[in-house]
LODREN-678803 format. One record per residue: x, y, z of N, C-alpha, C in turn. Coordinates in steps of 0.2 Angstrom, whole numbers, padded with zeros to 4 digits, always signed. Layout:
BEGIN
XYZXYZXYZ
...
end
This chain:
BEGIN
-0209-0641-0558-0203-0645-0557-0201-0647-0564
-0194-0647-0564-0191-0650-0570-0187-0656-0569
-0187-0660-0574-0184-0667-0574-0178-0667-0579
-0173-0669-0577-0167-0670-0582-0165-0677-0582
-0161-0679-0588-0159-0686-0589-0152-0685-0590
-0148-0690-0587-0140-0690-0588-0138-0696-0591
-0133-0695-0595-0130-0701-0598-0122-0701-0598
-0119-0706-0597-0112-0707-0599-0110-0712-0604
-0115-0716-0606-0115-0721-0611-0110-0726-0610
-0109-0728-0604-0105-0734-0602-0109-0740-0605
-0105-0745-0607-0107-0751-0610-0102-0757-0608
-0103-0758-0601-0098-0763-0598-0098-0770-0601
-0092-0773-0601-0092-0780-0604-0097-0785-0602
-0099-0785-0595-0103-0790-0593-0110-0789-0596
-0112-0783-0598-0119-0782-0601-0118-0780-0608
-0113-0780-0611-0111-0776-0618-0116-0779-0623
-0118-0774-0627-0122-0775-0633-0118-0771-0639
-0119-0773-0645-0116-0769-0650-0117-0761-0649
-0111-0757-0650-0112-0750-0649-0117-0747-0654
-0118-0749-0660-0123-0746-0664-0130-0747-0661
-0131-0753-0659-0138-0754-0655-0138-0750-0649
-0133-0750-0645-0133-0746-0639-0134-0739-0640
-0131-0735-0645-0132-0728-0646-0139-0727-0649
-0142-0732-0653-0148-0731-0656-0154-0731-0650
-0153-0736-0645-0157-0736-0640-0157-0730-0635
-0151-0727-0634-0150-0721-0631-0153-0715-0634
-0153-0715-0641-0156-0709-0644-0163-0710-0644
-0166-0716-0644-0173-0717-0643-0176-0715-0636
-0172-0716-0631-0173-0714-0624-0173-0707-0624
-0168-0703-0627-0168-0696-0626-0174-0693-0630
-0176-0696-0636-0182-0693-0640-0188-0694-0636
-0189-0700-0632-0194-0701-0628-0195-0696-0622
-0189-0694-0619-0189-0690-0614-0191-0683-0616
-0188-0681-0622-0190-0674-0625-0198-0674-0626
-0201-0679-0629-0208-0679-0630-0212-0679-0624
-0209-0681-0618-0213-0682-0612-0211-0676-0607
-0208-0671-0609-0207-0665-0605-0201-0664-0601
-0196-0669-0602-0190-0668-0598-0186-0661-0600
-0183-0658-0596-0180-0651-0597-0174-0652-0601
-0169-0656-0599-0163-0657-0602-0160-0664-0602
-0155-0665-0606-0151-0671-0606-0144-0668-0604
-0141-0672-0600-0134-0670-0597-0129-0675-0599
-0124-0673-0602-0118-0678-0604-0112-0675-0601
-0107-0680-0601-0100-0679-0599-0096-0683-0603
-0090-0681-0603-0085-0686-0607-0079-0688-0603
-0076-0694-0605-0071-0696-0601-0066-0700-0606
-0060-0701-0605-0056-0704-0610-0052-0710-0607
-0050-0714-0611-0045-0720-0609-0049-0725-0605
-0056-0726-0606-0060-0731-0602-0062-0736-0607
-0062-0742-0605-0064-0747-0610-0071-0749-0610
-0075-0746-0605-0082-0748-0605-0086-0743-0610
-0083-0739-0614-0087-0735-0619-0089-0728-0616
-0087-0726-0610-0089-0720-0608-0087-0715-0613
-0092-0711-0615-0092-0707-0621-0085-0702-0621
-0081-0703-0626-0075-0699-0627-0076-0693-0631
-0081-0693-0635-0081-0688-0640-0089-0685-0640
-0089-0680-0636-0096-0677-0633-0100-0673-0639
-0096-0670-0643-0100-0665-0648-0104-0669-0653
-0101-0675-0656-0105-0679-0661-0112-0681-0657
-0111-0683-0651-0117-0686-0647-0122-0680-0646
-0119-0675-0644-0124-0669-0644-0127-0667-0650
-0124-0667-0656-0127-0666-0662-0132-0671-0664
-0131-0677-0662-0136-0683-0663-0142-0681-0659
-0141-0679-0653-0147-0677-0649-0151-0672-0652
-0147-0666-0654-0150-0660-0657-0155-0662-0663
-0152-0667-0667-0156-0669-0673-0162-0673-0671
-0162-0676-0665-0168-0681-0663-0173-0677-0659
-0171-0672-0656-0176-0668-0651-0178-0661-0654
-0183-0659-0650-0185-0652-0653-0185-0647-0647
-0185-0649-0641-0186-0643-0636-0181-0644-0630
-0179-0650-0628-0175-0651-0622-0168-0648-0623
-0166-0645-0617-0159-0642-0617-0154-0648-0618
-0148-0647-0620-0143-0651-0621-0137-0649-0617
-0136-0652-0611-0131-0649-0606-0124-0653-0607
-0119-0650-0608-0112-0654-0608-0109-0652-0602
-0110-0656-0597-0107-0654-0590-0100-0655-0589
-0097-0659-0593-0090-0659-0593-0086-0660-0600
-0083-0655-0602-0079-0656-0608-0072-0655-0606
-0068-0659-0607-0061-0659-0605-0057-0654-0609
-0057-0648-0607-0054-0643-0611-0046-0643-0612
-0043-0646-0607-0035-0646-0609-0033-0651-0614
-0038-0656-0616-0037-0661-0621-0039-0658-0628
-0042-0652-0628-0044-0650-0635-0042-0643-0636
-0042-0641-0643-0040-0634-0645-0046-0630-0644
-0045-0624-0641-0051-0620-0639-0055-0617-0645
-0052-0616-0650-0056-0614-0656-0060-0620-0659
-0058-0626-0659-0061-0632-0661-0067-0633-0656
-0067-0632-0650-0072-0633-0645-0077-0627-0647
-0075-0621-0648-0080-0616-0649-0084-0617-0656
-0080-0620-0661-0084-0621-0667-0088-0627-0667
-0086-0632-0663-0091-0638-0662-0097-0636-0658
-0096-0632-0653-0102-0630-0649-0107-0626-0653
-0104-0621-0657-0108-0617-0661-0112-0621-0666
-0109-0626-0670-0113-0630-0674-0118-0634-0671
-0117-0637-0665-0122-0641-0662-0128-0636-0660
-0126-0630-0658-0131-0626-0656-0135-0623-0662
-0132-0623-0667-0136-0621-0674-0141-0626-0676
-0139-0633-0675-0143-0638-0678-0150-0638-0676
-0152-0636-0670-0159-0636-0668-0161-0631-0663
-0158-0625-0664-0161-0619-0661-0159-0617-0654
-0152-0616-0654-0149-0613-0648-0151-0617-0641
-0150-0623-0641-0152-0627-0635-0146-0630-0631
-0140-0628-0633-0134-0631-0630-0132-0627-0624
-0130-0631-0619-0127-0627-0613-0120-0631-0611
-0115-0627-0610-0109-0629-0608-0107-0627-0601
-0105-0632-0597-0103-0630-0590-0096-0633-0589
-0093-0630-0585-0086-0633-0584-0084-0636-0577
end
């Protein structure tokens, strides 16, 4: 059996903590999941939301790649109409190179 972990990185006003601390805790959790055998971390992006839903998914994926060693990094939603296709391909390639071909893109 495989276990996955999914994040959208929402930080709603009623429970808001500083975003640098929020992202640090998130990356600690992902590193813990990697160390404890989780198969993949799943992310999606969203725009124009005030609760912090991650609007820029590739830097987050790169941070995960740098902090983990085996779990897959699945980007389950990349809003392609808002991006240039060459930039998406280049960003995905760099994230995939950082830590050994573990990036998955789904549409």
